[in-house]
C-alpha positions in Angstrom: 52.1 73.2 99.6 52.5 69.6 98.9 55.6 67.4 98.2 55.4 63.8 97.3 57.9 61.4 99.0 59.2 58.7 96.6 60.9 55.5 97.8 61.0 56.8 101.4 63.6 59.4 100.2 62.8 62.2 102.7 66.1 64.1 102.0 65.1 64.7 98.4 61.5 65.6 99.4 62.9 68.2 102.0 65.2 69.6 99.3 62.2 70.0 96.9 60.1 71.6 99.7 62.8 74.1 100.5 63.1 75.1 96.8 59.4 75.6 96.6 59.3 77.7 99.7 62.3 79.8 98.5 60.6 80.4 95.1 57.4 81.5 96.9 59.3 83.9 99.1 58.2 82.4 102.4 61.6 82.6 104.0 61.8 86.3 103.3 58.3 86.8 104.7 59.1 84.8 107.9 62.2 87.0 108.4 60.3 90.2 107.7 57.5 89.3 110.2 59.8 88.2 112.9 60.2 91.8 114.1 58.4 95.1 113.8 59.4 97.3 110.8 58.9 101.0 111.2 56.9 102.6 108.4 59.9 104.8 107.4 62.1 101.7 107.1 59.4 99.9 105.1 59.3 102.9 102.6 63.1 102.8 102.3 63.1 99.1 101.7 60.3 99.2 99.1 62.0 102.1 97.3 65.3 100.1 97.1 63.5 97.0 95.9 61.8 99.1 93.1 65.1 100.6 92.0 66.7 97.1 92.0 63.8 95.8 89.8 64.1 98.6 87.4 67.8 98.2 87.0 67.4 94.5 86.4 64.7 95.1 83.7 67.0 97.7 82.0 70.0 95.3 82.1 67.9 92.5 80.6 66.6 94.8 77.9 70.1 95.9 77.0 71.3 92.3 76.9 68.4 91.3 74.5 69.3 94.3 72.2 72.9 93.1 72.2 74.3 96.2 73.9 75.5 94.3 76.9 77.1 90.8 76.9 75.0 88.0 78.3 76.2 86.6 81.6 78.3 83.4 81.3 76.5 80.3 82.5 78.6 78.4 85.1 79.3 74.8 84.2 77.8 72.4 86.8 80.2 69.9 88.2 79.1 66.8 90.0 
């Protein structure tokens, strides 16, 4: 993974690097590998993740069809 530093702005480069790592799921993987996970716990976690994914897909499908209202986008304030 590579991040370009422009105008010696290291803070911005670090922020971009953290976003990239978050998107790739590296932080989640580091946390998962920090300790041993029993096979039964792994099965339970993977099953819960699959259920969550299916619910999300179903919710998005209903929103596209107009049966559920779309989520409101928060206004960014700076």
